[in-house]
N, C-alpha and C positions, 0 to 999 in steps of 0.2 A: 338193564340189568347187564346184557352183553356189552354194550360201550364200555360201564364203569367196571367192569372186569378188565377188558383190555386195555384201560387207561391205566390200573392197579400193576398190571403186567408190565407195561411200557415205563411206568416210573420206578418200579423195582429193579428193573433192569437196569435205569440210570443211575442206580444207588439211592434212590429216593424214598422214603417212607410212603407207604400207599394213600396216605390222606394228606393233601396239601395243607399250607399254613398260609399261603399268599395266593392272591388272585391279580389278573388286570382284567379290567372292563372295556368295550370299545362296541360303538354303534358302526352298522353299514347298512345306507339304503341303497336299493337295487329296483330297478323297472319290473313290473307285474304283466304276465300275460291275460290276455284279453278274459278269460274263465274268471278271474278273481273277482268275486263279487266287490261292489263300490264301498261296502259299508267297512271292508277289512281294508282298504287304502287310503292314501292321503298325500298329501303336498309337506315335503319336508321344508322348510321356511330358509333354513340355513343353507342347504345345497341346491335349493330352487330345482329339485326332482320330486315327480310323483310316483308313488310306489307303496312298499312296503319297508321297515324297518327291522334289521336283524342287529340282536343286542347278544351278544357272549362275555363270558367270565373265562378265563383260561386260567390255568395254573401255570410256574413259571418256566416248563417247558412248551408251552401253547396246547398244551390239550383240555380241551372241553370240560368246563365244571358244570356251567347252566347255560341254558338257552333260549330266549325268547323273540319270538316274531310278531310285530304289531303293524298298524298303520304308521306312513312315515310321517304324518303330522303328529305323532307322539312325541312329547319332549324326551331328551336324553337322560333327565331327571327321574320321569315315570318306569323307563327301563332301567334304571340303575337300580331302583328300588327294588323292583320285581325280581331282580336278579341276585340282589343281596338276600330278600327273604329266600329263595330257593338254594343260594350256596349257604346260608345259615342255619336251614333245615335239613340239607343233605350231607352237608361237611361241616361241622361244629370244630374241627381243628383250625379253620380260617381264622386269622386274626388280622390280617394287613392285605391290604388292595391298593392300586394303581388305576387312576383314572387319568382322561385327558381332560382339556379346560370345558369339554360340551356339558360335563356333569358341574352341577353347582352344589351350593352348600344343604340343599334337601338331603343330597344323598351322603354327604359328609355326616350330616347328624344322624341320619338313618342307619349308615354302620355303625357310629358310635352308641346307638342304641343296642345295636346286635352285638357289641364288641370286636367291631371290624374297625379299624384305623383305615381310613382311606385318606391317601394322598394325590392331589393333582398334581400332574407333571406336566412342566409348562416346557415349552419348546425354546431354544435358546435364542433370542432375538437378533443375536449377530450371525445365526448359521444362514448361509445362503443355498437354494436348491434345497433337494431331498436329503433330511438328515436325521436319520432314527431318535426318538426321544428316548430315553432311558424308561426302561421298562413297558413304555406303552408300544415299543417296536414288537413285542411278543403277540399280543392281540390282533396287533395290522399284520403281523406274519401268517398268523391263522387263517386269517380272512383272505389272506393271496394264496394260502396254500389250497384250503377249501374252493375256491375258485376255478381251480384247477379241474373241476368236477364239473362237467359241462352242463348237468342240471340244474346248477347253482350261480349260473352266468344270468340268469334273471329268475323271478318267482315265478314258476309255471305251476303252483298248487294252488287250489280252490280255496281251501283251510290253511289259516296261518298254521295252526297246531300240526299241518302236515309238513309244512314247510320247515318247522323247528324239527320234525323228525329228519326231512332230507339232509338236513346239517349233520347232526347226527350219524347219519348212517354214512356220510361221507367223512366223518372223521373216523368213525369206524374201518371204514377202508384203509385211513391212513395209518392208523396204528397196526394194523395186519400187516401191511408193508413193512413198517419199521421192525416189526416182529420177527417176520419172517423173511427180512433180507430182499423182497421180493420187487423187480422192479418192471416198467412196462413201457414199451418203446414208443417213442410220441410219433407224430405224423412229420414231425423236423428232421426227425432222425434217419439215416439212409439204410435202407433194408438189409436185413442179414443175411449171411452169406448161403447160399443154397435157395432162396426163396427169390419170388418174380411176382410183379405186378398181377393183379387179377386177369387183366384183360392182355396179358402178355402172350404172344403165340408159343405153345410148347417147343422145346428142341427138336430139330431133325434126326 
């Protein structure tokens, strides 16, 4: 509830209505810690990576609308269908969605049944190097922003539901900073004037 209230405030601050009309969906496979039960993990055959898969649906501002965490072996179609069900239940205003080629016709058909027009965004075959794909980059950027939270560098949670909650908490932090304009120095930045390292000797 706190997360959704903050999302509404961020959207209104950007001149948008509280409820979104469009979503972008994507998935991300991450490694897990040793405490993750084996039955909640799997091998992603596409990425050749073992762990868990995070599925997100964002609005056009990159704010989370729905999130699900499953074993990495679960196909993107199943993730997309589950996300669409959650979006339709909590945000009936959504009528449009964009996905990458990992989502197949099953997701498109399920979206149509929920009155959500799903469009697969293909990458330009002539592009070289990193080229953001239209609309798709929004969800990809959200994953990148969330990964700045060290707890999400891998899945440290025992339960997938706890993993989903940690993603929501991380986005709550992002939105709170957007609303307050707060910034936090990173370890890469120089120390602030008048500060010293913890192990530095005091001035004489």
